[in-house]
Residue, then its C-alpha position, 0 to 999 in steps of 0.5 A: x453503531x455497535x462495532x460487534x454488528x459490523x465485525x459480525x457482518x464482516x465475518x459472515x461476508x468472509x465465510x459465506x456461512x452464518x454457522x462458520x462465522x459463529x464458530x470463528x466469533x466463538x458465539x452462537x449462530x442466533x447471536x449472529x443472526x441477531x446482530x445482522x438483523x440489528x445492523x439491517x434495522x440500524x441501516x434500513x437496508x437488507x444487506x444479506x440474502x441468507x439461506x441454507x446454502x449460506x449468505x450473499x451480499x445484496x446491492x446495499x451489501x456491496x455498498x456497506x462493505x467498504x464502509x465496514x471494513x473502514x470502520x472496523x480497521x479505524x476501531x482497531x486502531x483507536x483501541x491500539x492508540x488509547x491502550x498503549x502498553x507501558x513504555x509507549x507514548x503514541x502510534x504512528x500508522x503508516x501507509x507504504x507503496x510496495x516499492x518504498x519499503x526497501x531503502x526507504x520505510x525500513x530505513x525510517x522504521x529502523x531510525x525510529x525504533x533506535x531513536x524514539x523507542x517510545x514510538x510504536x509503528x504500524x505499516x500498511x502495504x497499499x496502492x497510490x488509491x489505497x493510501x489515498x483513501x487511508x489518508x482522507x479517512x484518517x486510517x493512517x497518519x503518514x504515507x510513503x508514496x509516489x504520484x502525491x496528488x492528494x487534496x486537502x491540507x496535507x503536508x508533502x515532502x519530496x524524498x528523492x527521484x526514482x530513475x526507472x530504467x529498462x533492464x533485460x536478462x540478456x544483453x541487448x540493445x533497445x527495441x521497439x517491443x520485446x515479446x517477453x517484456x513484463x509491464x510493471x505498473x509503476x504509477x500513474x505517471x509512469x503509465x502516462x509516459x509509457x503509453x506515450x513512449x510505446x504508441x502502439x499498444x501490445x499485450x505484455x507477457x505478464x503486468x505485475x504491481x511491484x518491482x520486487x515481484x517483477x525481479x523474482x519473475x525475471x530470475x525464473x522466466x527471463x525477459x525485460x522490464x522497466x524497474x528502479x535503478x536503486x533496485x536493480x543496481x546489484x543485479x546489474x553489477x552481478x550480471x544477472x541483469x543488464x541495462x538495455x542501451x538506448x531504452x528511455x529512462x523515465x523518472x517518478x518522485x517518492x514523497x512523505x505525506x502526513x497529516x496536517x499539524x502532526x509535528x505539533x504533537x509529535x516532537x520527534x516527527x519533523x527531525x525524524x523526516x529531516x533524518x530520513x531525507x539525509x540518510x536517503x541523499x547519502x545512500x544515492x537516490x537523487x534528491x526530489 
């Protein structure tokens, strides 16, 4: 399949218009039309309903969209890996959950840049579902994630255990429900434990998918939330946040997940993982 066909399809979906897609791709509108026709002929399906008003996805187009995104990203990574600039020997593609950049992913990246300058790094933020999908399709080599319920013959290395504590912008004890409660989606296991603890389902004032976002929100609007203890230690020490006395403590384990036999091709990989574990242990988070 011609990758240009797929890239053109994605550009039309993004812009919603063949003419604008042609301008962004620096080709004629007739070329865009020819590429779309070629793609639809190859797949035997109509992907777009085209009109003067623009272009809309058909049902088949919606189904093909996610495959097109995977194909173009894989193509980009293949080109990056196979056309390395002088001084680089390999590219390591890493999927990282939002809460694992500070103190984990950045630490690893810093160590790799210092100890292994010949390794180019590519980090992609995503949810658990995103990262599991990227692992299964080979878009990433390594994942830094929670809830590592991954299938297949992947290497899973526990890194540390996160303590999730409830903090508030005012000093107080535990209450059944805080009207200013901010729900932070901290993963599958946390969702299960949270549901068991708060048996009566109530609507939080806001729901967020990142601990950093929640800290920013609390600084502006106040309220309370469950957050990783390691991420709020400085806020507690400075009096910006207060630990809610008597609140339950939840736990989740952070993992490094890698494609099988990765260490066989990259001699630097296993020592770098062990160095990361040692650095994390020395910094404070509980070993997993």
